[in-house]
C-alpha positions as CSV (number, residue, x, y, z in Angstrom):
1,M,17.5,-215.0,17.0
2,Y,15.5,-214.6,20.2
3,K,15.7,-212.1,23.0
4,R,14.2,-212.5,26.5
5,T,13.3,-209.6,28.6
6,I,11.8,-209.3,32.1
7,R,9.4,-206.4,32.5
8,I,6.5,-205.9,34.9
9,F,3.3,-204.1,34.0
10,F,0.3,-203.9,36.2
11,T,-3.3,-204.6,35.1
12,W,-4.1,-200.9,34.6
13,Q,-0.9,-200.4,32.5
14,D,-2.0,-202.3,29.4
15,N,-1.7,-199.3,27.1
16,K,1.8,-198.6,28.4
17,E,2.7,-202.3,27.8
18,A,1.4,-202.0,24.2
19,E,3.4,-198.9,23.6
20,W,6.5,-200.6,24.8
21,L,5.8,-203.6,22.5
22,Q,5.4,-201.1,19.6
23,S,8.8,-199.6,20.4
24,M,10.4,-203.0,20.5
25,A,8.9,-203.8,17.0
26,K,10.4,-200.5,15.7
27,D,13.8,-201.9,16.8
28,G,13.1,-205.2,15.1
29,W,12.0,-207.3,18.1
30,H,8.6,-208.8,17.7
31,L,6.7,-210.4,20.5
32,A,6.6,-214.2,20.3
33,R,5.7,-215.3,23.8
34,Y,4.8,-213.9,27.2
35,R,4.7,-215.6,30.6
36,F,4.7,-214.0,34.0
37,G,6.7,-210.9,33.1
38,L,9.0,-212.7,30.8
39,Y,8.8,-211.5,27.2
40,T,10.3,-213.5,24.4
41,F,10.9,-211.6,21.2
42,I,12.0,-212.8,17.8
43,Q,14.3,-210.7,15.7
44,G,12.9,-209.5,12.4
45,E,12.6,-206.5,10.2
46,P,12.1,-203.2,12.1
47,G,8.5,-202.0,11.5
48,E,5.6,-199.9,12.6
49,Y,3.2,-202.1,14.4
50,V,0.3,-201.3,16.8
51,Y,0.0,-203.7,19.7
52,K,-3.2,-203.9,21.7
53,L,-4.2,-206.0,24.7
54,D,-7.7,-207.3,25.4
55,Y,-8.8,-209.1,28.5
56,R,-11.4,-211.8,28.2
57,N,-12.3,-214.1,31.0
58,G,-14.4,-217.2,31.0
59,T,-14.5,-220.3,28.9
60,D,-13.3,-220.9,25.3
61,E,-16.8,-221.7,24.0
62,D,-16.9,-218.8,21.6
63,I,-13.1,-218.2,21.3
64,D,-13.2,-218.9,17.5
65,S,-15.8,-216.1,16.9
66,Y,-13.9,-213.8,19.3
67,L,-10.7,-214.3,17.4
68,A,-12.4,-214.1,14.0
69,L,-13.7,-210.6,14.8
70,F,-10.1,-209.4,15.3
71,E,-8.8,-211.3,12.3
72,E,-11.5,-209.7,10.1
73,A,-10.4,-206.3,11.3
74,G,-6.8,-207.1,10.3
75,W,-5.4,-207.9,13.8
76,E,-3.0,-210.8,14.3
77,K,-3.3,-212.7,17.5
78,V,0.2,-212.9,18.9
79,E,-0.2,-214.4,22.4
80,R,-2.6,-215.4,25.1
81,F,-1.9,-215.5,28.8
82,H,-4.4,-215.9,31.6
83,G,-7.2,-214.1,29.9
84,W,-5.0,-211.5,28.2
85,H,-4.9,-211.5,24.4
86,Y,-2.1,-209.8,22.6
87,F,-2.9,-208.5,19.1
88,R,-0.8,-206.6,16.6
89,K,-1.4,-204.9,13.3
90,P,1.1,-203.4,10.9
91,L,0.7,-199.6,10.4
92,T,0.7,-198.3,6.9
93,A,2.0,-194.9,5.9
94,N,-0.1,-192.0,7.0
95,E,-2.4,-194.2,9.0
96,D,-3.5,-193.3,12.5
97,A,-3.0,-196.0,15.1
98,P,-6.1,-198.2,15.1
99,D,-7.8,-199.3,18.2
100,I,-9.5,-202.6,19.0
101,Y,-12.4,-200.9,20.7
102,T,-15.2,-199.2,18.8
103,D,-16.4,-197.2,21.9
104,H,-15.4,-196.3,25.4
105,E,-18.0,-198.5,27.0
106,T,-16.5,-201.6,25.5
107,E,-13.1,-200.7,26.7
108,A,-14.5,-199.9,30.2
109,H,-16.1,-203.4,30.2
110,K,-12.6,-204.9,29.9
111,Y,-11.6,-203.1,33.1
112,R,-14.8,-204.1,34.9
113,L,-14.0,-207.7,34.2
114,L,-10.5,-207.2,35.7
115,V,-12.0,-205.6,38.8
116,N,-14.5,-208.5,39.1
117,L,-11.5,-210.8,39.1
118,L,-9.4,-208.9,41.5
119,I,-12.0,-208.3,44.2
120,P,-12.5,-212.0,45.1
121,L,-8.7,-212.5,45.0
122,F,-8.3,-209.5,47.3
123,L,-11.0,-210.9,49.7
124,V,-9.3,-214.3,49.8
125,T,-6.0,-212.7,50.5
126,L,-7.5,-210.7,53.3
127,V,-8.9,-213.8,54.9
128,L,-5.6,-215.6,54.7
129,A,-3.8,-212.6,56.0
130,A,-6.1,-212.4,59.0
131,T,-4.9,-215.9,60.1
132,I,-1.2,-214.7,59.9
133,F,-1.8,-211.3,61.5
134,Q,-3.3,-212.7,64.7
135,P,-1.6,-211.4,67.9
136,G,-0.3,-214.7,69.1
137,V,1.5,-215.6,65.8
138,T,4.9,-213.9,65.9
139,G,8.5,-214.5,66.1
140,H,9.2,-217.1,63.5
141,P,10.9,-215.8,60.3
142,I,8.4,-217.6,58.1
143,Y,5.5,-215.7,59.7
144,T,7.4,-212.4,59.3
145,A,8.0,-213.2,55.6
146,L,4.3,-214.2,55.2
147,K,3.2,-210.9,56.8
148,V,5.4,-208.9,54.4
149,L,4.1,-210.9,51.4
150,Y,0.4,-210.6,52.4
151,G,0.9,-206.9,53.2
152,F,2.4,-206.4,49.7
153,L,-0.4,-208.4,48.0
154,I,-3.1,-206.5,49.8
155,A,-1.5,-203.1,48.9
156,L,-1.2,-204.3,45.3
157,Y,-4.8,-205.4,45.0
158,V,-6.0,-202.1,46.5
159,I,-3.9,-200.1,44.2
160,S,-4.9,-202.2,41.2
161,I,-8.6,-201.9,41.9
162,V,-8.4,-198.2,42.5
163,Q,-6.4,-197.6,39.3
164,L,-8.8,-199.7,37.3
165,K,-11.8,-197.9,38.7
166,V,-10.2,-194.6,37.8
167,K,-9.8,-195.8,34.2
168,I,-13.4,-197.0,34.1
169,N,-14.6,-193.6,35.4
170,K,-12.5,-191.7,32.7
171,L,-13.9,-193.9,30.0
172,T,-17.5,-193.7,31.1
173,Q,-17.2,-189.9,31.5
174,N,-15.9,-189.6,28.0
175,H,-18.9,-191.7,26.9
176,L,-21.4,-189.2,28.4
C-alpha cells in the first residue's frame, strides 16, 4: 500500500524534514520517492529509523564512491532529488541516533554548497524582476502576477540564504 503526502520544507530545514520522515517510519510509512514536495511512502512494519539528508552538487563522476561511503557505514540510500540524497539507517536498541557527518565543518560545507547554488539563482531572479518592475510596465494582470511571483521568489532566496548562513555560523562556531 502506498501513501502520498505533500509537505514543503525549505533548504535550511533538512533536519526537520529528516525528523518528520523518522516519525512517519515509526507509524509504518517508509519513504519510497520524493519529487517537488510530494512524498510517496510504502507501508511496512513500524520501526525506528534515522533519516539523514545530504546535499551534493556536481557531476556523477564519483557517485559510486560517494554512495559506497554511506553503505559501508550502514546507511541505505532511499532517494535522490536535485542534488539531495536521502539516507536511512535502522536504529537498534539503546543506540544513539547516528549522524552522517563526522565533524561540523563537513556539515557546514553542505550548507555552503547550497548558498553557492542559491546566490546565482537569486541574482538571475533579480535581473528578470528588474525587467518586470520597470515604471512603464503596469496594468496587465499578467504583469501583476509576475511581480507577485518575483517578489515572493526574491524574498524566499533572501530568507534561504540568511538561514543557511546562520546554520553555517553555528556549525563553524561549534568547531572552534
